VEXROTOR-158299 format. One line per field, with one value per residue (C-alpha): residue number from 1; residue in three letters; x, y, z. Coordinates in steps of 0.02 Angstrom, whole numbers, plus 32768, in hexadecimal, padded with zeros to 4 digits. Each point is the difference from the previous one (the first is absolute). Layout:
# VEXROTOR-158299
pos = NUM | ...
code = ALA | ...
px = X | ...
py = Y | ...
pz = Z | ...
END
This chain:
# VEXROTOR-158299
pos = 1 | 2 | 3 | 4 | 5 | 6 | 7 | 8 | 9 | 10 | 11 | 12 | 13 | 14 | 15 | 16 | 17 | 18 | 19 | 20 | 21 | 22 | 23 | 24 | 25 | 26 | 27 | 28 | 29 | 30 | 31 | 32 | 33 | 34 | 35 | 36 | 37 | 38 | 39 | 40 | 41 | 42 | 43 | 44 | 45 | 46 | 47 | 48 | 49 | 50 | 51 | 52 | 53 | 54 | 55 | 56 | 57 | 58 | 59 | 60 | 61 | 62 | 63 | 64 | 65 | 66 | 67 | 68 | 69 | 70 | 71 | 72 | 73 | 74 | 75 | 76 | 77 | 78 | 79 | 80 | 81 | 82 | 83 | 84 | 85 | 86 | 87 | 88 | 89 | 90 | 91 | 92 | 93 | 94 | 95 | 96 | 97 | 98 | 99 | 100 | 101 | 102 | 103 | 104 | 105 | 106 | 107 | 108 | 109 | 110 | 111 | 112 | 113 | 114 | 115 | 116 | 117 | 118 | 119 | 120 | 121 | 122 | 123 | 124 | 125 | 126 | 127 | 128 | 129 | 130 | 131 | 132 | 133 | 134 | 135 | 136 | 137 | 138 | 139 | 140 | 141 | 142 | 143 | 144 | 145 | 146 | 147 | 148 | 149 | 150 | 151 | 152 | 153 | 154 | 155 | 156 | 157 | 158 | 159 | 160 | 161 | 162 | 163 | 164 | 165 | 166 | 167 | 168 | 169 | 170 | 171 | 172 | 173 | 174 | 175 | 176 | 177 | 178 | 179 | 180 | 181 | 182 | 183 | 184 | 185 | 186 | 187 | 188 | 189 | 190 | 191 | 192 | 193 | 194 | 195 | 196 | 197 | 198 | 199 | 200 | 201 | 202 | 203 | 204 | 205 | 206 | 207 | 208 | 209 | 210 | 211 | 212 | 213 | 214 | 215 | 216 | 217 | 218 | 219 | 220 | 221 | 222 | 223 | 224 | 225 | 226 | 227 | 228 | 229 | 230 | 231 | 232 | 233 | 234 | 235 | 236 | 237 | 238 | 239 | 240 | 241 | 242 | 243 | 244 | 245 | 246 | 247
code = MET | VAL | PRO | THR | LEU | ALA | ALA | PHE | ALA | ASP | SER | PRO | ALA | SER | ALA | ALA | ALA | ALA | TYR | VAL | ALA | ALA | VAL | LEU | ALA | SER | PRO | LEU | GLN | ILE | ALA | ALA | HIS | LEU | ALA | ALA | MET | VAL | GLY | VAL | ALA | LEU | VAL | VAL | VAL | SER | ALA | PHE | VAL | ARG | THR | MET | ILE | PRO | LEU | ARG | TRP | LEU | ALA | VAL | GLY | SER | ASN | ALA | GLY | LEU | LEU | VAL | TRP | GLY | VAL | LEU | HIS | PRO | SER | PRO | THR | THR | ALA | ALA | VAL | SER | ALA | LEU | LEU | LEU | PRO | ILE | ASN | ILE | VAL | ARG | ALA | ILE | GLU | MET | THR | ARG | LEU | THR | TYR | ARG | VAL | GLN | ARG | ALA | ALA | ASP | ALA | ALA | ASP | GLN | ALA | GLY | LEU | TRP | LEU | LYS | PRO | TYR | MET | LYS | PRO | ARG | ARG | LEU | ARG | ALA | GLY | ARG | THR | LEU | PHE | ALA | ARG | GLY | ASP | HIS | ALA | ASP | ARG | LEU | TYR | LEU | LEU | THR | HIS | GLY | GLU | MET | GLU | LEU | VAL | GLU | ILE | GLY | GLN | ARG | LEU | GLU | PRO | GLY | ARG | VAL | PHE | GLY | GLU | ILE | ALA | LEU | PHE | SER | PRO | GLU | ARG | VAL | ARG | THR | HIS | THR | ALA | ARG | CYS | LEU | THR | ARG | CYS | THR | LEU | LEU | GLU | ILE | ASP | GLN | GLY | THR | VAL | MET | GLN | LEU | TYR | PHE | GLN | ASN | PRO | ALA | PHE | GLY | LEU | HIS | LEU | ILE | ARG | LEU | LEU | ALA | GLY | ARG | LEU | GLY | ARG | ASP | VAL | ALA | ARG | LEU | GLU | GLN | GLU | LEU | GLN | ALA | LEU | ARG | ALA | ALA | THR | ALA | ALA | PRO | PRO | THR | GLY | GLU | HIS | ASP | GLY
px = 1CCF | 802A | 7F65 | 7FD0 | 8001 | 7F32 | 8008 | 8074 | 7F81 | 7F6F | 8048 | 80AA | 8017 | 7FDA | 804B | 80A3 | 7FE9 | 7FE4 | 80A7 | 8063 | 7FDC | 800F | 80B8 | 801D | 7FC5 | 8092 | 80B0 | 8012 | 7F76 | 8064 | 80B0 | 7FB3 | 7FC5 | 808E | 8057 | 7F8D | 802D | 80AD | 7FF1 | 7F8A | 8073 | 809E | 7F99 | 7FC8 | 80C0 | 8043 | 7FA4 | 8068 | 80AB | 8065 | 8088 | 7FE5 | 807B | 7F6B | 7F84 | 801D | 8036 | 7F41 | 7FB4 | 8054 | 7FA6 | 7F57 | 8000 | 8033 | 7F79 | 7F81 | 801D | 7FFF | 7F5C | 7FB1 | 8045 | 7FB7 | 7F69 | 7FE9 | 8006 | 8036 | 8021 | 805C | 8064 | 8023 | 803C | 8067 | 804C | 8028 | 803E | 808E | 8066 | 8019 | 801A | 8072 | 8072 | 7FEE | 8034 | 808D | 8040 | 7FFD | 8046 | 8090 | 8013 | 801F | 8074 | 8069 | 8002 | 8033 | 8076 | 8033 | 8005 | 8081 | 8074 | 7FF1 | 8096 | 8050 | 7FDE | 80AC | 8047 | 7FAD | 7FF3 | 80BE | 7FF0 | 7F9A | 808F | 8091 | 80AB | 8055 | 8096 | 8002 | 80A9 | 7FF9 | 7FB8 | 7FAA | 7F4A | 7F8A | 7F77 | 7FDE | 7F5A | 7F85 | 8054 | 7F9D | 7FD7 | 8012 | 803C | 7FEF | 808F | 804A | 8091 | 805F | 80C4 | 802D | 7F94 | 7FA7 | 7F9D | 7F6F | 8053 | 7F73 | 7FBC | 809C | 7FC6 | 8081 | 7FE1 | 8043 | 800D | 7F5D | 7FA0 | 7F95 | 7FE2 | 7FCB | 7F51 | 7FA4 | 8033 | 7FEE | 7F43 | 7FEF | 7FA1 | 8085 | 807C | 8085 | 8090 | 7FD3 | 80B5 | 8092 | 805E | 80C4 | 807B | 805A | 8066 | 8024 | 7F54 | 7FBE | 7F56 | 7F88 | 7F7B | 7F74 | 7FA7 | 7F50 | 7FB4 | 8040 | 7F9F | 7F6D | 8007 | 802A | 7F6D | 7F80 | 8037 | 8046 | 7F99 | 8099 | 804C | 7F75 | 7FF8 | 80B5 | 7FE8 | 7F5B | 804F | 80A0 | 7F8E | 7F9D | 808F | 8068 | 7F60 | 7FE0 | 80C4 | 7FF4 | 7F60 | 8054 | 80A0 | 7F84 | 7FAF | 808E | 8056 | 7F69 | 8002 | 80A7 | 7FC7 | 7F68 | 8070 | 8088 | 7F70 | 7FAF | 80A0 | 802B | 8093 | 80A6 | 8053 | 7F68 | 7FF2 | 7F75 | 8014
py = 1AE8 | 7F79 | 7FCA | 8003 | 7F6B | 801B | 7FCA | 7F6E | 7FC7 | 8026 | 7FAF | 7F99 | 7FDF | 809E | 8062 | 7F8F | 801A | 80B1 | 8018 | 7FB0 | 8067 | 80A5 | 7FC1 | 7FD4 | 80A5 | 805C | 7FE7 | 8051 | 7F72 | 7F79 | 8040 | 8005 | 7F53 | 7FC8 | 8040 | 7FC7 | 7F54 | 8002 | 8026 | 7F89 | 7F81 | 8038 | 7FF6 | 7F4F | 7FD8 | 8031 | 7F96 | 7F6C | 8052 | 7FE2 | 8078 | 80AA | 805A | 7FC0 | 801A | 80B4 | 8038 | 7F96 | 807C | 8081 | 7FC9 | 7FE7 | 80A0 | 8056 | 7FA5 | 8036 | 80B8 | 8000 | 7FBD | 806E | 809D | 7FD3 | 7F98 | 8064 | 7FBF | 8070 | 7F82 | 7F96 | 8082 | 8051 | 7F4B | 7FD9 | 8096 | 7FF2 | 7F5B | 8007 | 806B | 7FAB | 7F58 | 8046 | 8035 | 7F65 | 7F9D | 8065 | 7FF6 | 7F3A | 7FEF | 807E | 7F94 | 7F5F | 8057 | 8039 | 7F41 | 7FBA | 8079 | 7FE0 | 7F3F | 8015 | 8055 | 7F95 | 7F8F | 80B6 | 8025 | 7FE9 | 807F | 807F | 7FCC | 8033 | 80B7 | 7FEC | 7F7B | 8005 | 7FA7 | 7F83 | 7F87 | 7F5D | 7F99 | 7F36 | 7F99 | 8093 | 7FEE | 8083 | 7FD6 | 7F6E | 7F96 | 8047 | 80B4 | 80A1 | 802E | 80A8 | 800D | 7FC2 | 7FB4 | 8006 | 7FA8 | 8059 | 7F9D | 7F5F | 7F6B | 7FE2 | 7F57 | 7FF1 | 7F72 | 7FAA | 7FC2 | 8001 | 808F | 806C | 80B6 | 8052 | 80B4 | 8052 | 7FAF | 8052 | 7FBB | 800B | 8030 | 7F63 | 8042 | 80AA | 7FF0 | 7F81 | 8024 | 7FC4 | 8052 | 7F73 | 7FB7 | 7F4B | 7FE0 | 803D | 8058 | 7FE0 | 8044 | 7F7A | 8084 | 80A2 | 8058 | 80AA | 8022 | 8095 | 8009 | 8056 | 8035 | 7FC5 | 80A9 | 8013 | 7F67 | 801B | 80AC | 7FB2 | 7F7C | 8069 | 808E | 7F95 | 7F73 | 7FA7 | 7FF1 | 7FA9 | 7F93 | 7FCC | 7FEC | 7F9E | 7F8D | 7FE6 | 7FD1 | 7F7F | 7FBC | 7FE7 | 7FA8 | 7F97 | 7FB9 | 7FF8 | 7F7F | 7FA5 | 7FE4 | 7FC9 | 7F90 | 7FB4 | 7FE3 | 7FB2 | 7FA4 | 7FC5 | 7FD4 | 7F98 | 7F9A | 7FF3 | 7FD9 | 7F79 | 7FAA | 7F63 | 7FEA | 7FC9 | 7F85 | 7F8F | 7F47 | 7F7C | 7F8C
pz = 4EB2 | 8071 | 8045 | 80B4 | 807D | 8007 | 7F46 | 8018 | 807C | 7FA6 | 7F62 | 8012 | 7F52 | 7F8E | 809B | 7FE1 | 7F44 | 801B | 8070 | 7F8A | 7F78 | 805A | 8023 | 7F67 | 7FD1 | 805D | 7FF2 | 809B | 805E | 7F84 | 8069 | 80A1 | 7FF9 | 7FB0 | 8094 | 808A | 7FA1 | 8008 | 80C2 | 8017 | 7FCD | 804F | 8098 | 7FE2 | 7FCA | 80A2 | 8063 | 7FBB | 8022 | 8098 | 7FFB | 802D | 7F7C | 7F67 | 8067 | 802B | 7F41 | 7FD8 | 8089 | 7F9C | 7F49 | 8069 | 8059 | 7F34 | 7FBE | 806D | 8008 | 7F58 | 7FF6 | 809C | 7F9C | 7F57 | 8036 | 8077 | 80B7 | 8076 | 8098 | 7F8F | 7FB6 | 80C7 | 8043 | 7F70 | 7FF6 | 80BC | 7FEF | 7F5E | 804C | 8099 | 7FA0 | 7F86 | 808D | 8043 | 7F75 | 7FE4 | 80A4 | 800F | 7F40 | 8031 | 80B6 | 7F93 | 7F86 | 80AA | 8037 | 7F66 | 7FFD | 80AF | 7FE5 | 7F57 | 8085 | 809B | 7FC3 | 7FE4 | 80AA | 804B | 7F80 | 803A | 80B6 | 8009 | 801A | 80AD | 8025 | 806B | 7FDE | 806E | 7FEB | 8055 | 7FEF | 7FF1 | 8084 | 8052 | 803A | 7FD5 | 8070 | 8060 | 8020 | 806B | 7FF6 | 8001 | 7F54 | 7FC7 | 7F44 | 7F55 | 7FA2 | 7F55 | 7FD6 | 7F8A | 7FF2 | 804B | 803B | 8099 | 804B | 8077 | 8067 | 803E | 7F5D | 7F8D | 7F93 | 7FAD | 7FCB | 7F6E | 7FCC | 7FD1 | 8076 | 808A | 808E | 80D3 | 7FBD | 8066 | 809D | 7FFC | 7FD7 | 806F | 80A2 | 8075 | 7F8C | 802C | 7F80 | 7FDD | 7FC0 | 8000 | 7F75 | 7FF3 | 7F84 | 7F8C | 7FA7 | 8023 | 7FE0 | 7FDC | 803D | 7FF1 | 808D | 8021 | 80A3 | 8027 | 7FEF | 7F6C | 7FC9 | 8048 | 7F95 | 7F63 | 8009 | 802E | 7F66 | 7F71 | 7FC1 | 7F83 | 80BB | 805B | 7F7F | 800E | 80B2 | 7FCF | 7F80 | 8088 | 8090 | 7F9F | 7FB1 | 808B | 803E | 7F90 | 8011 | 80BE | 7FDD | 7F85 | 807B | 8091 | 7F7B | 7FD1 | 80C0 | 8021 | 7F7A | 802C | 80BF | 7FCA | 7F78 | 8092 | 8088 | 7F95 | 7FAC | 8073 | 808B | 7FA0 | 8056 | 8036 | 7FD0 | 803D | 8070
END
């Protein structure tokens, strides 16, 4: 028989020894206390975990351990609380694990976004020298170049087949084109309107990640280009004038 709290108050040492003896004499109590130690240990470990998925699975293990303790010891309150929290943490852990898997698959598929995007796009053909859009035009389309070669005139950047472009202006608050796109050769394009782009963005993680990569890459290149231009301007300003001689 497990000693009572009054016994612990009267003689702590003897009550502790009696408690250990009572636990060791019962296989159920041994299992209950081992489960409780596992549950408490997992709670302690979870205090040092910073990411949510491991934290949820540690909570599942802790709930399971304390549930076993509550049933076998028995401790109805502990059993009831653990039984309530266990399914909640299992569901949340599974949901978060599935979400992580879907995001990973989306990241893997992001580089192939142009392939599955084609069914949503309409073809358009332009002759060499034709301007697709000019700087300052209203932006309401996203484009995929499938054949030919184009150029962003203001910065002299060439676009090759397979390139999705026009994304910056489409997502900017003003929705105004920042460059002029001109065909260097005969080109075939696929275009998609803004409404469909927005639907795909919210419904398909792969497309959303692909657009984020496009935006980040484009902004990174623009920053690098501006830094180079600034360095060239500083160098030109700092250089002494040519053709001047003393005295």
